C-alpha positions in Angstrom: 14.5 1.3 -4.7 12.1 3.0 -7.2 10.3 4.6 -4.2 13.6 6.2 -3.0 14.4 7.4 -6.6 10.9 8.9 -6.8 11.1 10.6 -3.4 14.5 12.1 -4.0 13.5 15.1 -6.2 10.9 16.1 -3.5 13.6 16.0 -0.8 15.6 18.6 -2.8 12.7 21.1 -2.9 13.5 24.2 -0.9 12.7 27.9 -0.5 15.3 30.2 -2.1 16.4 33.0 0.3 15.1 31.2 3.4 17.7 30.5 6.2 19.2 27.0 6.8 18.2 25.4 3.6 19.6 22.1 2.3 21.2 21.2 5.7 20.0 17.5 6.1 21.7 14.5 4.6 19.9 11.9 2.5 21.1 8.3 3.4 23.1 6.3 0.9 21.5 3.0 0.1 24.5 0.9 -0.9 27.4 3.1 0.1 28.0 5.1 3.2 27.8 8.4 1.1 25.1 10.9 1.8 23.8 13.9 -0.1 22.6 17.2 1.1 18.8 17.7 0.8 16.1 20.0 2.3 14.1 17.2 4.0 15.5 13.7 4.4 12.4 12.3 6.3 10.9 10.3 3.5 14.2 9.1 2.2 15.2 7.9 5.7 12.0 6.0 6.1 12.3 4.3 2.7 16.0 3.3 3.5 14.9 1.9 6.8 12.2 -0.1 5.1 14.6 -1.4 2.5 17.0 -2.5 5.3 14.3 -4.2 7.2 13.3 -6.2 4.1 16.9 -7.1 3.4 17.0 -5.3 0.2 20.0 -3.2 1.2 22.7 -4.1 3.7 22.3 -3.0 7.3 25.8 -1.6 7.2 26.6 0.4 4.1 29.8 -0.3 2.3 32.7 2.1 2.7 32.7 3.4 -0.9 34.7 6.3 -2.2 32.4 9.4 -1.9 32.5 12.6 -3.7 33.3 15.5 -1.2 30.3 17.7 -1.5 31.0 21.5 -1.9 28.8 24.1 -0.4 25.1 23.4 -1.1 22.5 26.1 -1.4 18.9 26.5 -2.4 18.8 27.7 -6.0 15.7 29.0 -7.8 14.2 26.2 -10.0 12.5 26.6 -13.4 8.8 27.0 -12.7 9.2 28.4 -9.2 10.3 27.2 -5.9 13.9 26.0 -5.4 16.2 23.0 -5.5 19.2 22.1 -3.3 22.3 22.1 -5.5 26.0 22.9 -5.4 26.5 26.7 -4.8 28.2 28.5 -7.7 31.8 29.2 -7.1 32.8 32.9 -6.7 36.2 34.1 -7.7 
């Protein structure tokens, strides 16, 4: 589980202004909720390993999930970008 937590920030890293950023979904570990990320590859591999070891259920529970709003790649402090909810415009 710590590996998943440690890999999550890297999965959010993106390039502001580039097309099609933050379009993949990170798998939920205990619920069937997912979260938008730039690259879910490592998170999916960790989740599969945890399932194979019996650490998380093969079938995630049907938990109430927060409906995600639009997600975009926003500039991050120190350079680069991070996937996060897009600011609402009036």
